[in-house]
Each structure stands twice: as structure tokens, then as C-alpha cells.
Steps between C-alpha positions, in 0.01 A plus 500: 500500500279242332331584169162338459408344170266708286145379465486332156135609457611865478669422169312191382149643530547819293701296248221239476240776458702675228580185305142376532362828363741488204412136426124569516524813284711319238266204453297457184191276486630146457563179688831650615315797646296268720818330621671836562196622692489179707873532577457865606209391720718241671762768563220714647399215727849402615698825508568636848333819615705702745242625747648667808157484660225262394251656260163415648161538337296793636218265594508167683542213255169320469306296251232771483763764426652287223160412349394867505818605318454223241130582449577868447786414262290260293210747481737775385654277231158392370383862492820614327453233232144618427553873538642567150199329342263698718676820394513400134879467499728224377581255783846479660723214389432297190169674430350190344228253583660169585281204418749229590821541695782249467586325826864608458392868487294456816790329677740775386262767633479331838878450522563863400252634757640297790863565404443875462330515839785311667739751346306827530295449816743285697846621398457851356226599747683339792828672417338841449286464815799406713699793363246780447164387638170364372390801291821493294474121476145511364575779250849384403401140435197621300707728276764230445225246423344731240836595346606143425185451290574801275743321263231245405178703523617859446461815711120478487523224761654726766179639655312170530805300612598768752147491639512119512840517671366744760211264572733200527736699723210603721403133532859421603490776761155402625572128538871499579576247224487458124244217469194731472665705227615177335145367477373835372775516238421146382133598464594818312713304253223244449254784438740645242529155336121471484491197731299695758225685312 
């Protein structure tokens, strides 16, 4: 009787997800944090996802579908950034008016957004979707995304980051890829930096 070799993705993918989550949760704002985030993003891009059946988007992939998901995501992020002010509350994030942003901070925000989307919406979402389906993938990747921001921003960040994660997960589900959520996440970070008013 011949024993077939085990699929390395069955061990490598959960290990990559676990180590990536630990690395992201342990980071503190610094140059090293940007490099850690970029490295975790590369793991998210390159790690295998063991999918017994291909996970297909619920709608045919099209430019109109992608543009609609991006437009909705950008509108939601712009509204979320203005909502606290409209309600007379302190804004999420730094809570300050930024008059001039250093190019390095802008670059770090873009790198972090893209790397986090490669990790959360490609690897974490893909692994959860292949194992438990799209609903668990959307919710699970959103909760994990929010949780890794708690060490830096505190528990107050959980509701807004969970909501953002749900939106980004929905974009992943709607488009079948992580590029729409990546663009939305970049825009959200630039809004938080004050680059996009």
C-alpha cells in the first residue's frame, strides 16, 4: 500500500496565518513595524492556500463589478472619516488635523495597507473560505484584522476596524480578489493620515 505525501498547505497555511497574526499584533509604530508588516504581507501573497474546490466569486468577474465595489468602499471610508465630526465625537485614529504629512509616513501607510490586504484578504480570507465558506471568511478575517490593531490603538478601535474589515471582506467576496480591498485600504490609511481630506 502506497502512502501519499501530505499536502504541505494543510500545515503551512494555518502556521503562516498564526505567525502572521502574532507578528502584526506585536508590532509597535516604528520603521521595524513597517518592515514586519511588509514581510507578513509577502507571506500572505506567497503562502499556499489549500482549496479542495476553487472558491469563486458569487458574481462574474468584471470591470464594472470591481469598480462598483471600489466606489462603495471609498464612499464608506470617506463617510466613516466624517461621521464622528458630524456627530460631535472625536475622530477615529490620531484625532488631529494634519497640515503636512512626511513622505515616509505616507509611504508607510501605503505599504501597511497593501501588506495587510495581501495577508488578511488573500491568505486569511482564502484559507477560511476554503475551509468554512465565505461568511466565515468575511467575519473571521474582519475580527482578526480588528484584533491586531488593539495593541497599538486600544479596544476603542474594535468597532470601527471590525466594520472596515467586514467591508474589505465583502469587497474580496464580491470581486474574487484582494485588489479592490487593497485600494480601499490604501485610501482609508491616507484619509487617516490627512492626505485625502
